C-alpha positions as CSV (number, residue, x, y, z in Angstrom):
1,X,163.7,73.6,134.3
2,X,164.8,76.6,132.1
3,X,162.5,79.4,131.2
4,X,162.3,83.0,130.0
5,X,162.1,85.5,132.9
6,X,161.2,89.2,132.5
7,X,163.1,91.3,135.2
8,X,161.5,94.7,135.9
9,X,163.2,97.3,138.1
10,X,163.9,101.0,137.6
11,X,167.3,100.6,139.1
12,X,169.9,99.4,136.6
13,X,172.0,97.8,139.3
14,X,169.1,95.7,140.6
15,X,168.3,94.6,137.1
16,X,171.9,93.5,136.4
17,X,172.1,91.7,139.7
18,X,169.0,89.6,139.1
19,X,169.9,89.1,135.5
20,X,173.3,87.7,136.5
21,X,171.8,85.3,139.1
22,X,169.2,84.0,136.6
23,X,171.6,83.6,133.7
24,X,174.0,81.6,136.0
25,X,171.1,79.1,136.4
26,X,170.6,79.0,132.6
27,X,167.5,81.1,132.5
28,X,166.8,83.3,129.5
29,X,166.4,86.9,130.7
30,X,164.7,89.9,129.3
31,X,164.5,93.2,131.1
32,X,162.5,96.3,131.6
33,X,162.9,99.5,133.7
34,X,159.3,100.8,134.1
35,X,155.8,99.6,134.6
36,X,154.7,100.4,131.0
37,X,157.8,98.7,129.6
38,X,157.0,95.7,131.7
39,X,153.5,95.5,130.1
40,X,154.9,96.0,126.6
41,X,157.6,93.5,127.2
42,X,155.2,90.9,128.6
43,X,153.0,91.2,125.6
44,X,155.8,91.0,123.1
45,X,158.1,88.4,124.7
46,X,155.5,86.2,126.5
47,X,157.9,85.3,129.4
48,X,157.3,82.4,131.7
49,X,157.7,84.4,134.8
50,X,157.8,88.1,135.6
51,X,159.9,89.5,138.6
52,X,158.4,92.8,139.2
53,X,159.8,95.6,141.4
54,X,157.1,97.5,143.3
55,X,158.7,101.0,143.9
56,X,159.0,102.5,140.5
57,X,158.3,106.1,139.3
58,X,155.2,106.7,137.3
59,X,153.4,103.4,137.1
60,X,154.4,101.4,140.2
61,X,154.5,97.6,140.4
62,X,151.1,97.3,141.9
63,X,149.4,99.1,139.0
64,X,151.6,97.3,136.5
65,X,150.5,94.0,138.0
66,X,146.9,94.9,137.9
67,X,147.1,95.8,134.2
68,X,149.0,92.6,133.4
69,X,146.4,90.5,135.1
70,X,143.5,92.4,133.4
71,X,145.0,91.8,129.9
72,X,144.0,88.4,128.4
73,X,147.3,88.3,126.6
74,X,149.3,88.4,129.8
75,X,147.0,87.3,132.7
76,X,148.3,83.8,132.6
77,X,152.0,84.8,133.3
78,X,153.0,84.3,136.9
79,X,154.1,87.6,138.6
80,X,156.5,87.7,141.5
81,X,156.7,91.1,143.2
82,X,160.2,91.9,144.4
83,X,160.5,94.8,146.9
84,X,162.0,96.2,150.0
85,X,158.6,96.5,151.6
86,X,158.2,93.7,154.1
87,X,155.0,94.5,156.0
88,X,152.0,92.1,155.8
89,X,149.8,94.8,154.4
90,X,152.3,95.3,151.5
91,X,152.2,91.7,150.7
92,X,148.4,91.7,150.8
93,X,148.3,94.6,148.5
94,X,150.5,92.8,146.0
95,X,148.5,89.6,146.2
96,X,145.2,91.5,145.8
97,X,146.7,93.2,142.7
98,X,147.0,89.8,141.2
99,X,150.6,88.9,142.1
100,X,151.3,85.1,142.4
101,X,154.1,85.6,144.9
102,X,156.1,88.1,146.9
103,X,159.8,88.3,147.6
104,X,161.5,90.8,149.9
105,X,164.8,92.4,149.0
106,X,167.6,91.5,149.3
107,X,166.5,88.4,147.4
108,X,168.0,85.1,148.7
109,X,168.9,82.8,145.8
110,X,167.4,79.6,147.2
111,X,163.9,80.9,147.7
112,X,164.0,82.8,144.4
113,X,164.8,79.8,142.3
114,X,162.5,77.5,144.3
115,X,159.6,79.9,143.8
116,X,160.4,80.2,140.0
117,X,160.5,76.5,139.6
118,X,157.2,76.1,141.5
119,X,155.5,78.7,139.3
120,X,157.0,77.2,136.1
121,X,155.5,73.8,136.9
122,X,152.1,75.4,137.3
123,X,152.5,77.5,134.1
124,X,153.4,74.4,132.0
125,X,150.1,72.8,133.1
126,X,148.1,76.0,132.5
127,X,149.8,76.6,129.1
128,X,148.7,73.2,127.9
129,X,145.1,73.8,129.0
130,X,145.2,77.3,127.4
131,X,146.5,75.9,124.2
132,X,143.6,73.5,124.1
133,X,141.2,76.3,125.1
134,X,142.3,78.3,122.1
135,X,141.2,75.3,119.9
136,X,137.8,75.4,121.7
137,X,137.4,79.1,120.9
138,X,138.2,78.5,117.3
139,X,135.0,76.5,117.2
140,X,133.1,79.6,118.1
141,X,132.7,79.2,121.8
142,X,133.2,82.2,124.1
143,X,136.5,82.6,126.0
144,X,136.8,81.4,129.6
145,X,136.2,84.1,132.3
146,X,139.5,84.2,134.1
147,X,138.0,85.6,137.4
148,X,135.5,83.0,138.7
149,X,134.3,83.4,142.3
150,X,137.3,81.8,144.0
151,X,135.7,81.5,147.5
152,X,132.2,80.4,146.4
153,X,131.6,77.0,148.1
154,X,135.4,76.5,148.5
155,X,136.4,73.6,150.7
156,X,139.6,73.8,152.7
157,X,141.3,70.9,154.6
158,X,143.4,72.3,157.4
159,X,146.1,69.9,158.6
160,X,147.9,70.6,161.9
161,X,149.7,68.7,164.6
162,X,147.5,69.8,167.5
163,X,143.9,70.7,168.1
164,X,144.9,74.0,169.7
165,X,146.8,75.1,166.6
166,X,144.1,73.8,164.3
167,X,141.5,75.9,166.1
168,X,143.7,79.0,166.1
169,X,144.4,78.7,162.4
170,X,140.7,78.0,161.6
171,X,139.8,81.4,163.2
172,X,141.9,83.1,160.5
173,X,140.4,81.5,157.5
174,X,137.9,83.0,155.1
175,X,134.4,82.9,156.6
176,X,132.9,82.1,153.1
177,X,134.8,78.8,152.9
178,X,133.9,75.4,154.4
179,X,136.8,74.3,156.6
180,X,137.6,70.8,157.9
181,X,140.5,70.1,160.3
182,X,142.6,67.0,160.7
183,X,145.5,66.4,163.2
184,X,146.3,62.7,162.3
185,X,148.7,62.6,159.3
186,X,147.5,59.3,157.9
187,X,143.9,60.3,158.1
188,X,144.8,63.7,156.5
189,X,146.2,62.0,153.5
190,X,143.1,59.9,153.1
191,X,140.7,62.8,153.7
192,X,142.5,65.0,151.2
193,X,141.1,62.9,148.3
194,X,137.5,64.0,149.2
195,X,137.3,66.8,146.8
196,X,138.9,69.6,148.7
197,X,139.8,72.9,146.8
198,X,142.9,73.6,149.0
199,X,145.0,72.0,151.7
200,X,146.5,74.3,154.4
201,X,149.3,72.4,156.1
202,X,151.3,73.5,159.2
203,X,154.9,72.5,158.6
204,X,156.1,73.8,161.9
205,X,154.5,70.9,163.8
206,X,156.8,68.6,165.8
207,X,154.2,65.8,166.0
208,X,155.1,64.3,162.6
209,X,156.9,65.0,159.4
210,X,154.5,67.3,157.6
211,X,156.6,67.5,154.5
212,X,155.9,63.8,154.0
213,X,152.2,64.6,154.1
214,X,152.8,67.2,151.4
215,X,154.7,64.7,149.3
216,X,152.0,62.0,149.7
217,X,149.2,64.4,148.7
218,X,151.1,65.6,145.7
219,X,151.9,62.0,144.6
220,X,148.3,60.9,144.7
221,X,146.6,61.2,141.3
222,X,143.4,62.3,142.9
223,X,145.0,65.2,144.7
224,X,147.9,66.1,142.4
225,X,146.2,69.2,141.1
226,X,144.9,70.4,144.5
227,X,146.7,73.6,145.8
228,X,148.8,73.2,148.9
229,X,149.5,76.2,151.1
230,X,152.1,75.6,153.8
231,X,152.9,77.5,157.1
232,X,156.6,77.7,157.9
233,X,158.8,79.6,160.3
234,X,160.6,82.5,158.5
235,X,164.0,81.3,159.6
236,X,163.6,77.9,158.1
237,X,164.6,78.8,154.6
238,X,165.8,75.3,153.6
239,X,162.4,73.9,154.7
240,X,160.5,76.4,152.7
241,X,162.7,75.6,149.7
242,X,162.2,71.8,150.2
243,X,158.4,72.4,150.5
244,X,158.3,74.3,147.2
245,X,160.4,71.6,145.5
246,X,158.0,68.9,146.7
247,X,155.1,70.7,145.0
248,X,153.7,73.0,147.7
249,X,152.2,75.9,145.8
250,X,152.8,78.7,148.3
251,X,154.0,79.4,151.8
252,X,153.0,81.8,154.5
253,X,155.3,82.6,157.5
254,X,154.5,82.5,161.2
255,X,153.1,84.4,162.9
256,X,150.3,84.1,160.5
257,X,148.7,87.4,159.4
258,X,145.0,86.9,158.7
259,X,145.0,89.3,155.8
260,X,148.0,87.8,154.1
261,X,146.7,84.2,154.7
262,X,143.4,85.1,153.2
263,X,145.0,86.8,150.2
264,X,147.2,83.8,149.5
265,X,144.3,81.4,149.8
266,X,142.3,83.6,147.4
267,X,145.2,83.6,145.0
268,X,145.5,79.8,145.0
269,X,141.7,79.2,144.8
270,X,141.3,81.7,141.9
271,X,144.1,79.9,140.0
272,X,142.5,76.5,140.7
273,X,139.0,77.6,139.6
274,X,140.5,79.0,136.4
275,X,142.4,75.7,135.7
276,X,139.2,73.7,136.6
277,X,137.2,75.8,134.2
278,X,139.8,75.2,131.4
279,X,139.7,71.4,132.1
280,X,135.9,71.4,132.0
281,X,135.8,73.3,128.7
282,X,138.4,70.8,127.4
283,X,136.2,67.9,128.4
284,X,133.1,69.6,126.9
285,X,135.0,70.3,123.6
286,X,136.2,66.6,123.5
287,X,132.6,65.5,124.0
288,X,131.4,67.9,121.3
289,X,134.0,66.4,118.9
290,X,132.5,63.0,119.3
291,X,128.8,63.8,119.9
292,X,125.9,64.7,117.6
293,X,124.5,68.0,119.1
294,X,120.9,67.3,118.3
295,X,120.5,63.6,119.4
296,X,123.4,63.5,121.9
297,X,124.4,60.2,120.3
298,X,127.9,59.6,119.1
299,X,128.8,61.1,115.7
300,X,130.1,59.5,112.5
301,X,133.7,60.3,113.4
302,X,133.6,58.4,116.6
303,X,131.6,55.4,115.5
304,X,133.9,55.0,112.4
305,X,137.0,54.9,114.6
306,X,135.4,52.4,117.1
307,X,134.1,50.2,114.2
308,X,137.6,50.0,112.8
309,X,139.0,48.9,116.2
310,X,136.4,46.3,116.6
311,X,137.0,45.0,113.1
312,X,140.6,44.5,114.0
313,X,139.6,42.6,117.2
314,X,137.3,40.3,115.2
315,X,140.2,39.7,112.7
316,X,142.4,38.5,115.6
317,X,139.7,36.2,116.9
318,X,139.1,38.2,120.1
319,X,135.4,38.7,119.7
320,X,132.4,38.7,117.4
321,X,130.5,41.8,116.5
322,X,127.8,43.1,114.2
323,X,126.7,46.4,112.6
324,X,123.2,47.8,112.4
325,X,122.2,50.6,110.0
326,X,118.8,52.2,110.6
327,X,117.1,54.7,108.3
328,X,113.9,56.5,109.1
329,X,111.3,55.8,106.4
330,X,110.0,58.8,104.3
331,X,111.8,61.2,106.6
332,X,111.9,63.9,103.9
333,X,108.1,64.1,104.0
334,X,108.2,65.0,107.7
335,X,110.4,68.0,107.0
336,X,108.5,69.0,103.8
337,X,105.1,68.7,105.5
338,X,105.6,69.8,109.1
339,X,108.9,71.7,108.9
340,X,112.4,71.1,110.2
341,X,111.5,71.7,113.8
342,X,109.2,68.6,113.6
343,X,112.0,66.7,111.8
344,X,114.4,67.5,114.7
345,X,111.8,66.4,117.2
346,X,111.4,63.0,115.4
347,X,115.2,62.5,115.2
348,X,115.5,63.3,119.0
349,X,112.7,60.9,119.9
350,X,114.1,58.2,117.7
351,X,117.4,58.6,119.4
352,X,115.7,58.2,122.8
353,X,113.9,55.1,121.8
354,X,117.1,53.7,120.3
355,X,119.1,54.2,123.5
356,X,116.3,52.6,125.6
357,X,116.5,49.4,123.5
358,X,120.2,48.8,123.4
359,X,122.5,46.8,125.5
360,X,124.9,48.6,127.8
361,X,127.9,47.7,125.6
362,X,126.3,48.8,122.3
363,X,127.5,52.0,120.7
364,X,124.9,54.1,118.8
365,X,125.6,57.1,116.5
366,X,123.9,59.4,114.2
367,X,125.7,58.7,110.9
368,X,124.2,61.5,108.9
369,X,120.7,63.0,108.3
370,X,118.1,60.4,109.3
371,X,120.6,57.4,109.2
372,X,121.9,55.9,112.4
373,X,124.5,53.2,113.1
374,X,124.8,50.8,116.0
375,X,128.0,48.8,116.7
376,X,127.1,45.7,118.8
377,X,130.3,44.1,120.2
378,X,130.1,40.4,121.2
379,X,127.0,39.9,119.1
380,X,126.7,37.4,116.3
381,X,124.3,38.0,113.5
382,X,121.3,36.4,115.1
383,X,121.7,38.4,118.3
384,X,122.2,41.6,116.4
385,X,119.1,40.9,114.3
386,X,117.0,40.3,117.4
387,X,118.2,43.7,118.8
388,X,117.4,45.4,115.5
389,X,113.9,43.9,115.6
390,X,113.4,45.3,119.1
391,X,114.3,48.8,117.8
392,X,112.0,48.5,114.8
393,X,109.0,47.4,116.8
394,X,109.8,50.0,119.5
395,X,109.6,52.8,116.8
396,X,106.5,51.5,115.2
397,X,104.5,50.7,118.4
398,X,103.6,54.2,119.3
399,X,103.4,57.5,117.3
400,X,105.8,60.3,117.8
401,X,104.6,63.6,119.3
402,X,105.4,66.6,117.1
403,X,105.9,70.2,118.5
404,X,103.2,72.7,118.7
405,X,99.8,71.9,117.3
406,X,101.1,69.4,114.8
407,X,99.9,66.4,116.9
408,X,101.1,62.8,116.6
409,X,102.8,61.1,113.7
410,X,103.4,57.4,112.9
411,X,107.0,56.7,112.2
412,X,108.7,53.6,110.9
413,X,112.3,52.5,110.3
414,X,114.1,50.2,108.0
415,X,117.2,48.4,109.2
416,X,120.1,46.5,107.7
417,X,122.3,44.1,109.7
418,X,125.7,42.7,108.9
419,X,128.1,40.6,111.1
420,X,131.8,41.7,111.0
421,X,133.8,38.9,109.4
422,X,137.4,38.3,109.8
423,X,139.2,40.3,107.2
424,X,136.5,43.0,107.0
425,X,137.5,46.6,107.3
426,X,135.2,49.4,108.2
427,X,134.2,50.1,104.6
428,X,133.5,46.5,103.8
429,X,131.2,45.8,106.7
430,X,129.4,49.1,106.2
431,X,128.8,48.3,102.6
432,X,127.3,44.9,103.5
433,X,125.0,46.5,106.2
434,X,124.0,49.2,103.7
435,X,123.1,46.7,101.1
436,X,120.9,44.9,103.7
437,X,119.3,48.2,104.4
438,X,118.5,48.8,100.7
439,X,116.8,45.4,100.6
440,X,114.7,46.4,103.6
441,X,113.7,49.5,101.8
442,X,112.9,47.6,98.6
443,X,110.9,45.0,100.5
444,X,108.4,47.7,101.6
445,X,110.2,49.4,104.6
446,X,109.5,48.9,108.3
447,X,111.5,45.8,108.4
448,X,114.9,44.3,109.3
449,X,117.1,42.7,106.7
450,X,120.4,40.8,107.0
451,X,122.4,38.3,105.0
452,X,120.2,35.5,106.2
453,X,116.6,36.6,106.9
454,X,114.1,39.5,107.2
455,X,111.7,40.5,110.0
456,X,108.8,42.9,109.4
457,X,105.7,44.2,111.0
458,X,102.6,42.2,110.7
């Protein structure tokens, strides 16, 4: 996986060394020699990963990282801090500044490339979500807050080979999080699908192959996006690399420092909450794209697409189907007499009565204004007409409540029904249903018309 990497170090020799290593692996490399240059370069070049030295004159790496993560233009770029500092408190300080990872000089090639690949996989996913989020914002929605409360109601699954180790590790975990432990590998794989926010796995256990547990969790579609934090021995470089290549998000070395462990957990949970928020916004935006905001029924775009699909199924002999068009009678008078708030109340109540009288397989949409369309799969004309009559009578049987002091209002609806025939396209069947609706209006309203017969209130 190739990518653009920004290398930041005030020592020219260090820059050239890292640049040579990365170019040998076919990475595109850009460089900077100060904290401010790193920020400017990140904004201009939009790299995929930043390798950031800590000890620099003027603005050090910690401050540069904080500023990168505070800027909406660069906060999504993974930052790996590279430094000669190797104490746990130094790593904690870097992670708290927003760094995604921490490498100690001299940098070993294998961990370096494994960490870059791991961060790139994550960035590819987040970039796709961010791109879609930008489309959401173009519709006028506010941007996502990138700093959700990472530990609020967080659920962690701790997987260890022994109860003693599990108890010891549990004592080091954040007190705000809910922690479950599991020592059986098969049960751990099953339990991991129960909505946990993070899995902490001890790879040093001799009881079973913990790497296989990581692989199984990552391969499961239900847990594929769950962060995995692994505990390894510092001397087991190849095992650490293997874990990262299998999809482990981060590693922490034994003996486990409480502060570093909590900082790494917070980093993973913060990133997961951000990704979850982006996904939720995407789902909301997709829902908005096919939903009428007032009535919460489907909109014209969605029902037109589904109608065309069903028409093609009817043409192939797979099913029968009918279309119902309903139009509220004299709706303009409601707006003119009582105001648009009353008109909205009538439309909302009509949608509620419509939903309550449909089959589970029927699709209802607000087609425009006071006109509604129902697509009824597996429904010949007679069945569709019976459903339309249930709707008509359900509207007429009880008055609608208007907002404020306006009181109650009798409302009726006229309905046209057409069965989809082989060879019909969407426009053809809609035209026939519309013609039936016009006949219902001409016949005095508050009735159902189809190609064969009419039904009206007594």
